[in-house]
C-alpha positions in Angstrom: 0.0 0.0 0.1 1.4 3.4 -0.9 2.1 6.0 1.7 -0.9 8.3 0.6 -3.2 5.3 1.1 -1.9 4.8 4.7 -1.9 8.7 5.5 -5.5 9.3 4.2 -8.6 9.5 6.4 -10.6 6.3 5.9 -13.9 7.2 7.6 -16.5 5.0 8.8 -17.2 2.9 5.8 -17.0 -0.7 4.5 -14.1 -2.2 2.3 -14.1 -1.1 -1.1 -12.2 -2.3 -4.2 -8.5 -2.0 -3.5 -8.7 -2.0 0.0 -6.8 -4.3 2.4 -8.7 -7.1 4.0 -7.1 -6.8 7.3 -8.9 -9.4 9.2 -9.2 -12.4 6.8 -12.9 -12.1 6.0 -11.9 -12.8 2.3 -12.0 -16.6 2.9 -15.1 -16.7 5.0 -16.7 -14.6 2.0 -15.7 -17.0 -0.5 -17.1 -19.9 1.5 -20.5 -18.0 1.8 -20.5 -17.2 -1.7 -20.0 -21.0 -2.5 -23.1 -21.9 -0.4 -25.2 -19.2 -2.0 -25.1 -20.7 -5.4 -25.3 -24.1 -4.2 -28.4 -26.4 -5.2 -29.1 -26.8 -1.5 -30.4 -23.2 -1.6 -32.6 -23.6 -4.7 -35.7 -22.6 -2.6 -36.3 -19.1 -1.2 -34.0 -18.3 1.9 -33.2 -15.6 4.1 -29.7 -15.4 5.6 -28.9 -13.0 8.3 -25.5 -11.7 8.8 -25.2 -10.9 12.5 -22.5 -8.8 14.2 -22.2 -5.7 16.5 -21.7 -2.4 15.2 -18.3 -2.0 13.9 -17.5 -5.6 13.5 -17.3 -5.6 9.8 -20.8 -6.8 8.4 -21.0 -4.2 5.4 -17.2 -5.2 4.6 -18.1 -8.9 4.9 -21.0 -8.2 2.4 -18.9 -6.4 0.0 -16.5 -9.2 0.0 -19.3 -11.8 -0.6 -20.6 -9.8 -3.5 -17.0 -9.6 -4.8 -16.7 -13.3 -4.7 -19.8 -13.8 -6.3 -18.7 -11.4 -9.2 -15.8 -13.7 -9.9 -18.0 -16.9 -10.7 -18.4 -18.3 -14.2 -21.2 -16.5 -16.0 -23.3 -19.6 -15.9 -23.1 -19.9 -12.3 -23.1 -16.2 -11.4 -26.3 -14.9 -9.6 -27.8 -11.5 -10.0 -27.2 -9.4 -6.7 -29.8 -6.6 -6.0 -28.7 -4.2 -3.4 -32.0 -3.2 -1.9 -31.9 -0.3 0.3 -35.3 0.6 1.8 -34.5 3.8 3.5 -34.1 5.4 0.2 -37.7 4.5 -0.5 -40.1 7.3 0.5 -43.3 5.8 1.6 -43.9 2.3 3.4 -46.5 1.6 0.6 -43.9 1.7 -2.2 -41.5 -0.6 -0.5 -43.0 -3.7 -2.4 -43.5 -1.5 -5.6 -39.7 -0.6 -5.4 -38.4 -4.2 -4.8 -40.6 -5.8 -7.5 -39.5 -3.0 -9.8 -36.0 -3.8 -9.3 -36.4 -7.4 -9.5 -38.3 -7.0 -12.9 -35.6 -4.8 -14.2 -33.1 -7.7 -13.3 -35.3 -10.5 -14.8 -35.3 -8.2 -18.0 -31.7 -7.9 -18.0 -31.1 -11.4 -17.6 -33.5 -12.1 -20.7 -31.6 -9.6 -22.7 -28.3 -11.5 -22.0 -29.7 -14.8 -22.4 -27.6 -17.0 -24.8 -24.4 -15.0 -24.1 -22.7 -17.7 -22.0 -25.2 -17.4 -19.2 -26.8 -20.8 -19.5 -30.2 -19.2 -19.4 -32.7 -19.6 -22.4 -34.3 -16.3 -23.6 -37.8 -18.1 -23.3 -37.5 -18.9 -19.9 -36.3 -15.4 -19.0 -39.1 -13.9 -20.7 -41.7 -16.2 -19.1 -40.3 -15.2 -15.7 -40.6 -11.6 -16.4 -44.0 -12.1 -17.6 -45.1 -14.0 -14.7 -43.7 -11.4 -12.4 -45.5 -8.5 -14.2 -48.8 -10.6 -14.0 -48.3 -11.4 -10.2 -47.7 -7.6 -9.5 -50.6 -6.6 -11.7 -52.8 -8.9 -9.6 -51.3 -7.5 -6.5 -52.2 -3.9 -7.5 -55.7 -5.1 -8.7 -56.6 -6.3 -5.4 -54.7 -3.9 -3.4 -53.3 -6.6 -1.2 -50.0 -7.9 0.0 -48.8 -11.1 1.4 -48.0 -10.0 5.2 -46.2 -12.3 7.8 -48.5 -12.9 10.6 -45.9 -13.9 13.1 -47.5 -17.2 14.1 -47.1 -20.8 12.8 -49.6 -20.4 9.9 -47.1 -17.9 8.2 -49.2 -15.8 5.9 -52.4 -13.7 5.8 -53.7 -11.2 3.4 -53.7 -7.7 4.4 -54.5 -4.5 2.2 -51.2 -2.5 2.0 -49.7 -1.5 -1.2 -52.0 -1.1 -4.2 -51.1 2.5 -5.1 -47.4 1.9 -4.8 -47.5 -1.3 -7.1 -49.0 0.7 -10.0 -45.7 2.7 -10.1 -44.0 -0.4 -11.7 -43.7 0.0 -15.6 -46.6 -2.0 -17.3 -48.9 -2.2 -14.2 -52.2 -0.7 -14.7 -53.2 -2.4 -18.0 -56.3 -4.5 -18.3 -55.3 -8.1 -17.3 -57.1 -11.4 -17.0 -58.7 -11.5 -13.4 -57.1 -14.6 -12.3 -56.8 -15.6 -8.4 -53.7 -14.2 -7.0 -52.7 -17.6 -5.7 -52.7 -19.0 -9.4 -50.6 -15.9 -10.4 -48.1 -16.6 -7.6 -48.1 -20.3 -8.4 -47.1 -19.4 -12.2 -44.4 -17.1 -10.9 -42.8 -19.7 -8.7 -42.8 -22.2 -11.5 -41.5 -19.7 -13.9 -38.5 -18.9 -11.5 -38.0 -22.5 -10.9 -37.6 -23.1 -14.7 -35.4 -19.8 -15.3 -33.0 -21.5 -12.8 -31.1 -18.3 -12.3 -30.4 -17.0 -8.9 -31.3 -13.6 -7.3 -29.7 -12.5 -4.2 -31.2 -9.3 -2.5 -29.0 -7.7 0.1 -30.3 -5.4 2.6 -27.5 -3.8 4.9 -27.9 -1.9 8.1 -31.5 -3.2 8.9 -30.7 -2.6 12.7 -30.3 1.1 12.0 -33.9 1.7 10.7 -36.7 3.0 13.0 -38.5 0.2 14.8 -41.6 0.8 12.6 -39.5 0.6 9.6 -37.8 -2.4 10.8 -41.2 -4.3 10.9 -42.3 -3.3 7.4 -39.0 -4.6 6.0 -39.1 -7.9 7.7 -42.9 -8.4 6.5 -41.6 -7.4 3.1 -38.8 -9.9 3.1 -41.0 -12.7 4.5 -43.7 -12.2 2.0 -41.4 -13.3 -1.0 -39.2 -15.5 1.1 -40.4 -18.6 -0.5 -39.8 -17.4 -4.0 -37.4 -20.1 -5.5 -33.9 -18.9 -6.4 -34.4 -15.7 -4.4 -32.1 -15.3 -1.4 -32.1 -12.4 1.1 -29.0 -11.4 2.8 -29.8 -9.2 5.9 -27.0 -7.4 7.8 -28.0 -6.3 11.4 -26.9 -6.6 15.1 -29.5 -9.2 16.3 -29.5 -7.6 19.8 -30.3 -4.2 18.6 -32.9 -5.5 15.9 -34.6 -7.6 18.5 -35.2 -4.8 20.6 -36.7 -2.7 17.8 -39.1 -5.5 16.9 -40.2 -6.2 20.4 -40.9 -2.3 20.5 -42.7 -1.9 17.2 -44.5 -5.3 16.9 -45.5 -5.5 20.6 -44.4 -9.1 20.9 -42.9 -10.9 23.9 -39.7 -11.7 22.2 -38.2 -10.0 19.3 -35.7 -12.6 19.0 -38.3 -15.3 18.3 -40.1 -13.1 15.7 -36.7 -12.7 14.0 -36.0 -16.5 13.9 -39.3 -17.1 12.1 -38.0 -14.8 9.3 -34.4 -15.6 9.2 -33.6 -19.4 8.4 -29.9 -19.4 8.5 -27.6 -16.9 10.5 -23.9 -16.2 9.7 -22.2 -14.7 12.7 -19.4 -12.2 11.8 -16.1 -13.4 13.4 -14.8 -11.5 16.4 -11.3 -10.5 15.7 -8.7 -11.3 18.3 -7.5 -8.3 20.4 -4.0 -9.3 19.4 -4.8 -8.7 15.6 -6.6 -5.5 16.2 -3.5 -4.1 18.1 -1.2 -5.3 15.4 -3.4 -3.7 12.6 -3.4 -0.3 14.7 0.5 -0.7 15.3 1.3 -1.5 11.6 -0.7 1.6 10.4 0.5 3.9 13.0 4.0 3.2 11.8 3.2 4.7 8.4 1.6 7.7 10.1 4.2 9.0 12.6 7.6 8.3 14.3 8.6 8.9 17.9 11.3 11.1 18.6 13.1 9.3 21.3 13.4 5.8 22.7 11.7 6.9 25.7 8.6 8.1 23.7 8.6 4.8 21.9 8.6 2.9 25.1 5.7 4.9 26.4 3.9 4.3 23.0 4.3 0.5 23.4 2.8 0.9 26.8 -0.1 2.9 25.5 -0.9 0.2 22.8 -0.7 -2.7 24.9 -2.6 -1.3 27.9 -5.1 1.1 26.3 -5.3 -0.7 22.9 -6.1 -3.9 24.4 -9.1 -2.4 26.4 -10.4 -0.1 23.7 -9.6 -1.4 20.3 -12.5 -3.9 20.4 -13.9 -3.8 16.8 -12.3 -3.0 13.4 -14.3 0.4 13.4 -12.6 1.2 16.7 -9.2 0.7 15.0 -10.0 2.7 11.9 -11.5 5.7 14.0 -8.5 5.8 16.4 -6.0 5.7 13.1 -8.2 8.5 11.6 -8.0 10.6 14.5 -4.2 10.3 14.8 -3.8 11.0 11.2 -5.9 14.2 11.4 -4.3 15.5 14.7 -0.7 14.4 14.3 0.7 16.7 11.6 -0.3 20.0 13.8 0.7 18.4 17.1 4.1 17.2 15.6 4.7 20.6 14.1 4.2 22.0 17.8 6.6 19.4 19.0 4.0 17.3 20.9 4.3 13.8 22.1 3.1 11.0 20.1 2.5 8.5 23.0 0.4 11.0 24.8 -1.6 11.8 21.6 -2.4 7.9 20.8 -3.4 7.6 24.4 -5.7 10.4 24.4 -7.2 9.6 21.1 -7.8 5.9 22.1 -9.6 7.1 25.2 -11.6 9.7 23.4 -12.9 7.2 21.0 -13.6 4.4 23.5 -14.3 6.4 26.6 -15.6 9.6 25.7 -16.7 10.8 29.4 -13.2 9.7 30.6 -11.6 12.0 27.9 -13.7 14.9 29.1 -12.7 14.1 32.7 -9.0 14.4 31.6 -9.5 17.4 29.8 -11.1 19.1 32.8 -8.4 17.6 35.2 -5.6 19.0 33.0 -7.1 22.4 33.1 -7.3 22.3 37.0 -4.1 20.8 37.6 -2.5 23.7 35.2 -4.1 26.4 37.4 -2.4 24.6 40.5 0.9 24.3 38.7 0.7 28.1 37.8 -0.1 29.0 41.6 -3.1 30.8 40.3 -5.6 28.8 42.4 -6.0 26.2 45.0 -8.2 23.0 45.6 -9.7 21.7 48.6 -9.6 18.0 49.9 -13.3 18.0 49.1 -12.8 19.0 45.7 -10.2 16.3 45.2 -12.5 13.8 46.6 -15.4 15.1 43.9 -12.9 14.9 41.1 -11.9 11.3 42.0 -15.8 10.5 42.3 -16.1 11.8 38.7 -13.2 9.9 37.3 -14.4 6.5 38.6 -18.0 7.7 37.4 -16.8 8.1 33.9 -15.9 4.5 33.5 -17.3 1.0 34.2 -16.9 -0.6 37.5 -13.5 -2.3 37.8 -12.0 -0.3 35.0 -9.1 0.7 37.3 -8.9 -2.4 39.3 -5.5 -3.6 37.9 -2.9 -1.6 39.8 -0.4 -2.1 36.7 -2.8 -0.4 34.5 -3.3 2.4 37.1 0.3 3.1 37.2 0.5 3.5 33.4 -2.6 5.6 33.3 -1.4 7.9 36.0 2.0 8.4 34.1 0.3 10.6 31.5 -1.3 13.3 33.8 0.4 15.8 36.2 0.1 15.3 39.9 -1.5 11.9 39.5 -0.6 8.9 41.8 -1.8 5.4 41.5 -2.7 3.9 44.8 -1.2 0.5 45.6 -4.3 -0.9 47.4 -7.0 -2.8 45.5 -9.8 -0.2 45.5 -8.6 1.1 42.0 -8.4 4.6 43.0 -5.6 7.4 42.9 -4.4 10.4 44.7 -5.1 13.5 42.6 -3.4 16.9 42.5 -0.4 16.0 44.1 2.8 18.4 43.6 5.2 17.2 41.0 8.7 17.7 41.5 10.3 20.5 39.7 12.4 18.3 37.6 9.3 16.2 36.4 7.4 19.5 35.5 10.5 20.9 33.8 10.8 17.5 31.5 7.2 17.6 30.8 7.5 21.3 29.5 10.8 20.5 27.7 9.2 17.6 25.8 5.6 19.3 25.3 3.9 16.6 27.0 0.4 16.4 27.9 1.3 16.7 31.6 2.9 19.9 30.8 1.0 23.2 32.1 2.3 25.1 29.0 1.2 22.5 26.4 -1.6 20.7 27.6 -4.0 22.6 25.3 -2.3 21.6 22.3 -4.0 18.0 22.8 -7.4 19.3 23.2 -7.5 22.1 20.8 -8.8 20.0 18.0 -11.1 17.9 20.1 -13.7 18.0 17.6 -14.4 15.9 15.6 -5.8 -15.6 15.7 -3.7 -16.6 13.3 -2.6 -20.0 13.2 1.2 -20.9 12.9 1.5 -23.2 9.9 4.4 -25.4 8.5 5.2 -26.8 12.0 2.9 -28.5 14.2 2.6 -27.7 17.9 4.4 -31.0 18.8 7.3 -30.3 16.4 7.8 -26.8 17.8 7.7 -28.1 21.3 10.1 -31.1 20.4 12.5 -28.7 18.8 12.7 -26.4 21.7 13.4 -29.5 24.1 16.0 -30.7 21.8 18.4 -27.8 21.2 18.7 -24.1 20.5 19.8 -24.8 17.0 16.7 -26.6 16.1 14.1 -24.2 17.5 16.2 -21.2 16.2 15.9 -22.8 12.8 12.3 -23.0 13.0 11.9 -19.4 14.3 14.0 -18.3 11.2 11.7 -20.2 8.8 8.6 -19.0 10.5 9.7 -15.4 10.5 10.1 -15.6 6.6 6.5 -16.6 6.3 4.7 -13.2 6.3 1.1 -13.1 7.5 -1.1 -11.4 5.0 -0.6 -7.8 4.5 0.7 -7.4 8.1 4.3 -6.7 9.0 4.0 -9.9 11.2 5.5 -13.3 10.4 4.6 -16.6 11.9 7.4 -16.4 14.2 5.7 -13.2 15.7 2.6 -15.3 16.4 4.6 -18.2 18.0 6.2 -15.9 20.5 2.8 -14.4 21.3 1.5 -18.0 21.9 4.7 -18.6 24.2 3.9 -15.3 26.0 0.2 -16.1 26.8 0.9 -20.2 27.3 4.2 -20.0 29.1 3.2 -22.4 31.9 3.7 -25.1 29.6 7.2 -24.4 28.8 10.0 -26.4 30.5 13.3 -25.1 31.9 15.1 -27.0 28.9 12.8 -25.3 26.4 13.0 -22.0 28.0 16.8 -22.1 28.0 17.0 -23.2 24.3 14.6 -20.5 23.3 16.9 -17.8 25.0 20.2 -19.3 23.4 18.3 -19.4 20.1 17.4 -15.6 20.6 20.9 -14.7 21.0 22.1 -16.7 17.9 19.4 -16.1 15.2 17.5 -12.9 15.6 19.9 -10.9 13.6 19.7 -13.8 10.8 15.9 -13.6 11.1 16.0 -9.9 10.3 18.3 -10.4 7.4 16.0 -13.2 5.9 13.0 -10.6 6.0 14.0 -7.0 7.4 11.7 -5.1 9.5 12.1 -1.8 11.3 14.1 -2.6 14.3 13.2 0.6 16.1 9.6 0.1 16.0 7.6 -1.8 18.5 5.8 -5.3 18.0 8.5 -6.7 15.9 10.0 -10.1 16.2 13.1 -8.6 18.1 10.6 -6.6 20.6 8.4 -9.7 21.2 11.6 -11.8 22.0 12.8 -9.2 24.3 9.5 -9.2 26.2 9.6 -12.9 26.6 13.2 -12.9 28.1 12.2 -12.2 31.7 9.5 -15.0 31.6 11.9 -17.4 30.1 14.5 -16.6 32.8 11.9 -17.2 35.2 11.7 -20.8 34.3 15.4 -21.6 34.8 17.2 -22.7 38.0 19.9 -20.2 39.4 22.5 -22.4 37.8 20.8 -22.6 34.4 20.2 -18.9 34.5 23.9 -18.1 35.3 24.9 -20.5 32.3 22.3 -19.1 29.8 23.3 -15.5 30.5 27.0 -16.2 30.0 26.1 -18.4 26.9 23.9 -15.8 25.3 26.2 -12.8 25.7 29.6 -14.6 25.1 28.8 -16.8 22.3 25.5 -15.5 20.6 25.9 -14.4 17.1 23.0 -11.8 17.1 25.1 -9.0 18.2 22.6 -6.3 17.0 19.8 -7.9 19.2 21.8 -8.5 22.2 23.2 -4.9 22.1 19.5 -3.6 22.1 18.7 -5.8 25.0 22.0 -4.6 26.8 21.5 -1.0 26.3 18.0 -1.0 27.4 18.9 -2.9 30.5 21.7 -0.3 31.1 19.0 2.4 31.1 16.7 0.3 33.3 19.3 0.1 35.8 20.0 3.8 35.7 23.5 3.3 34.8 23.1 5.5 31.8 20.5 8.4 31.4 17.6 9.3 33.8 15.1 6.5 33.1 15.8 4.2 35.8 13.2 1.7 36.3 11.9 0.0 39.6 13.9 -3.4 40.1 10.9 -5.5 39.2 11.1 -4.1 35.6 14.9 -5.2 35.3 15.8 -8.4 33.3 19.1 -8.8 35.0 20.2 -8.4 38.5 23.0 -5.9 39.3 25.7 -8.6 39.5 24.5 -10.1 36.2 24.4 -6.9 34.6 28.1 -6.4 35.7 29.0 -9.7 34.0 27.3 -8.8 30.8 28.6 -5.3 30.7 32.2 -6.9 30.9 31.4 -9.6 28.2 29.9 -7.0 25.8 32.8 -4.5 26.0 35.2 -7.1 25.4 33.3 -8.2 22.3 32.8 -4.5 21.0 36.6 -3.8 21.5 37.5 -6.4 19.1 35.4 -5.0 16.5 36.9 -3.9 13.2 35.5 -1.5 10.5 34.1 -4.4 8.3 32.7 -6.2 11.5 30.8 -3.0 12.4 29.5 -2.3 9.3 28.2 -5.9 8.9 25.9 -5.3 11.8 22.4 -4.6 11.2 22.3 -1.4 13.4 25.9 -0.1 13.8 24.7 3.1 15.6 22.9 1.3 18.3 25.8 -1.0 18.9 28.0 2.2 19.2 25.7 3.7 21.5 25.4 0.3 23.8 29.2 0.3 23.8 29.7 4.0 24.7 26.8 3.9 27.4 28.1 0.7 28.8 31.1 2.4 30.0 33.6 2.8 27.3 33.1 6.0 25.6 36.5 6.3 24.2 36.4 2.8 22.4 33.6 3.8 19.7 35.3 7.2 18.9 38.6 5.5 18.1 37.0 2.8 15.9 35.0 5.6 14.1 38.2 7.8 13.7 39.9 5.1 11.8 36.9 4.5 9.8 36.7 8.0 8.6 40.2 8.6 8.0 39.9 8.7 4.1 37.1 10.2 2.1 35.5 6.8 1.0 35.6 5.7 4.6 33.6 8.9 5.8 31.0 8.3 3.1 30.7 4.7 4.0 30.5 5.5 7.8 27.8 8.1 7.4 25.7 5.9 5.3 25.9 3.3 8.0 25.0 5.8 10.7 22.0 7.3 8.8 18.6 6.8 10.5 14.9 7.0 9.0 12.0 9.0 10.2 8.4 8.4 9.0 5.8 11.2 8.8 2.2 11.4 7.3 3.1 14.6 5.4 6.8 13.7 4.2 6.6 9.9 3.9 9.9 8.0 4.8 13.1 9.9 4.6 16.9 9.4 5.9 18.5 11.8 8.5 21.7 12.3 10.0 21.0 13.7 13.5 23.6 15.7 15.8 22.7 13.8 18.8 23.3 10.6 17.2 26.6 11.5 15.8 28.3 13.9 18.1 29.2 11.1 20.6 31.5 9.6 17.9 32.5 12.1 15.6 32.8 15.8 15.2 29.4 16.4 13.7 30.1 19.9 11.9 33.5 18.8 10.5 31.7 15.7 9.2 29.0 17.7 7.5 31.6 20.1 6.0 33.7 17.2 4.5 30.7 15.6 3.0 29.6 18.9 1.5 33.0 19.6 0.2 32.8 16.0 -1.5 29.6 16.6 -3.2 30.7 19.8 -4.5 34.0 18.3 -5.8 32.5 15.9 -8.0 33.9 12.7 -8.9 32.9 9.0 -7.8 31.7 10.0 -4.4 29.6 13.0 -5.3 26.3 11.4 -5.9 26.3 9.6 -2.4 27.8 12.7 -0.6 24.8 14.9 -2.1 22.4 12.1 -0.6 24.1 12.6 2.9 24.0 16.3 2.6 20.4 15.9 2.2 20.2 13.6 5.0 22.1 16.2 7.0 19.6 19.0 6.2 16.6 16.6 6.9 17.3 16.4 10.6 14.5 18.3 12.3 16.2 20.3 15.4 13.1 19.5 17.5 13.7 15.8 16.9 17.4 15.6 17.6 
């Protein structure tokens, strides 16, 4: 899909030609289409496509029609999209339907003999029979109405005037009994042998009185042979409308007398919806720091898992971000805060309004222009808890992440699901929020509200084979991981190895200590190879590398102390996946607070202090043996350089880079390897050379000057130098 397709506002619409089938509805649609033309459904049939709002009923209907259109001409049915809300008066519903059906039968007659398998004589006979039947209805001013009991039909005056609107009706016709005319039409449709499929979407969005009329209309002609209805609705909402309008005890029972077969729209897994959201978000925006990326990952895991319940929820959230991010990015806003707020806005609008009000009051306190009493704090807490369902804040981990986005908010550690509000943040916390233009900043919070309007299955290897491989050796399970990673799932960025790691994460209780040890050793050996086999954006979340790292603490927890010690040594001393190991090592250095200001609580550490000491010594020794070609052969040389420097040897990478850039070609080679990429909805994907990335290892300004001079000089390096100058110029100062 192109960048413009990713960045455009999608709106609340069904799939259309050219759209991605993100949830795998195509196979379901193909099976339904096959059943619709099967001889088992030669009689009249009413099928309901049942699903909650936003689950993709209309998209499934579109795919069914698309699959039907691909059938051979002699098997392809005529699809009639009947939309009752476009018909003005209730007494014209039948007229409109029969007029459309008559037009389509005449069209079949016109095409008879053109490889359709329909004879002209039979098509004309069916058209004449329909005309005579509708004339008969017009003459007696009657309509076959469903009574709602076991007898099925009664006669009721209803639609005389409307039927006269059909072309050809109103002429003198033989006064035959209506039952005889209907029997003749039934025989003609049987002889014609051509299938007509009438679709009615969004039945549940009609007014209750309109729902009843449409269902009566459907039931009146439900027994016409080779005429099939496809109705789309949410049965819970529809049953409520039926009960209200028909004044019956059970709307569901009433519906079951009309709909003979129900197809339930499959409920997507939360994991699939989050992956869809993550994939498309990647094409819209790029976090400006690892801290922002880490918080964004938590937002999608915590808030996305709770609020992205339907395809519509995913589309709406992505549209909101597409709309708001360009302006917020220009103002230097925080992507993680924006995504968090937009997910809440679409999923819990009352909570969103509470956050807006709380942020305003917290700003007043931060500026010292007002105070708040204990009673007012209690009132605000009551409003907060009242804006969500009972138990929404019951999980203490979720309360912690929720409170991280807002100023002066602390999560209670008890089980009551409460918070301390309007607490005084430290000056350093407030200064950081202001500096990074966070939602918690009293100077910038309005940026986020100013525009407030508007299960996959692993294939290729059985579960037993995977379990046996993990039990046997790290080499065996590593080989399977790489093979599964090569197998991309549909249009998603995921491979089947991603799904396997997700399964290990959710079903880790079944892993033995040997399997856990072999998986850890496999990660340290093959994850770089997996990237080379099918590359992905290593700085993004929800990649194979990211999933493996999240699984590491769980796997370590399965090991005995002796196994753990041996595994850590084996991973970092002998592991071939230097780039993945460096990311793990670097992040653990930050978690321990040995570099930077993002020290995490000890429960978030993967390694103990003593274990990190061991790993640091091992990794520094490995880094210090690197040569130029070794460094450039790595997947992410820049990240390795940072891991090396932040791990305690700042001079080592400087010396290596100094040797690399000693000559002009070495300078160009090195800068190309240290180039990074940024994605934005307005510029797409482009390369940058950032000051804060390079200045730890090279004199940034001198490197830029040398590169510009090489470009101006001409020669074999000029084209590459020009590209690097553009990368220097593309670096956004706010995103350094």
